[in-house]
N, C-alpha and C positions, 0 to 999 in steps of 0.2 A: 603343220600342214593346214590346220583349221585357220590359223592366223593368215596365211598366204591366200587362202580361198576367200576369206572375209575381206581382205584388203583389195583383192581383184574385183570382188563384187561391188564394193563401195566405190572404187575407181570407175567402174563401168556405169554405175548409177549416176555418179556425179557428172561424168562426161555426157551422158544422155540428157540430164537435166539442163546442162549448159547449152547443149546443141538445140534442144527444144525451145529454150528461152530465147535464143538468138534468131529464131525464124518466125515468120508470120503464121506459118502453119495453115496456109490457104488450102481449102478443099474445093473441088469443082462445084459442090452444091451450096457453097457459102453465099450469104447475102450480107448487106452492111451490118445488120444486127448481130449475126453470128460472129463475124470478124471482131466487132467491137466488144462482144461479150467476153472474148478471150483476152481483151486488153484492159479489163476492169482493174483499176489501181495504177495503170500506166498512163503516161502522157502521149497524146496523139494530136495530129493536125487533121482537121476536117476541112475539105474543100466542098463548098456548096455549089449547086447548079447555077446560082447567081454569080459565081466567080469569087465570092467572099471566102476568106480563110479564117478559121477559128481553131485555136489549139488550147488544150487543157488536159486535166486528168479525168479519165473515164471513171465516173462514180457508179453509174447503173445504166442498164440498157433494158428498155421495155419493148413491147410489141410494136410501137409506132414512134418512140422517141428515145433520145439519148440524153443523159444528164452529165454535163461536164462541169468540173470545179476548177478553181485556180486558173482562170482564163489568162493566158499570156498577155501581159500588158494591162490587165484589169484583174489583178490577183484577188481582190475582195468581192468579185462577182462570180456567179455561176451562170450556166446557160442550159437551156433545154432545146435540143435540135431535133427537128422532125426527120426521121430516117429517110423518108422519100425525097428530101431535099439534098441529100448527100450525093456528090458525084465522085468523090475520092476520099480515101482514108490513108494518111501518111503515118507510118509507124517506124520509129527508130529501132533498128535491129542490132546495132553494134554497141552492146552493153559492156563496155570495157571498164 
């Protein structure tokens, strides 16, 4: 009986982890920094107010800036993006 309960619990936790990982998890009080904070370690595409796109791995998010590494097309470069210059954050959610 304990084994069945343990398996059910593990299955539920695994399903919840996968479901949470597949979604952006947007909350109505979110700002660019909080959305990006949840993406640390993940690849994102940032669209700037100027229209430029930059994508890479989120390394860290500060109060006013974002550190991206492994910039797509410029893998040996990092970037620091001012959060106020961001107009959109594109996050891949189909982690198959």
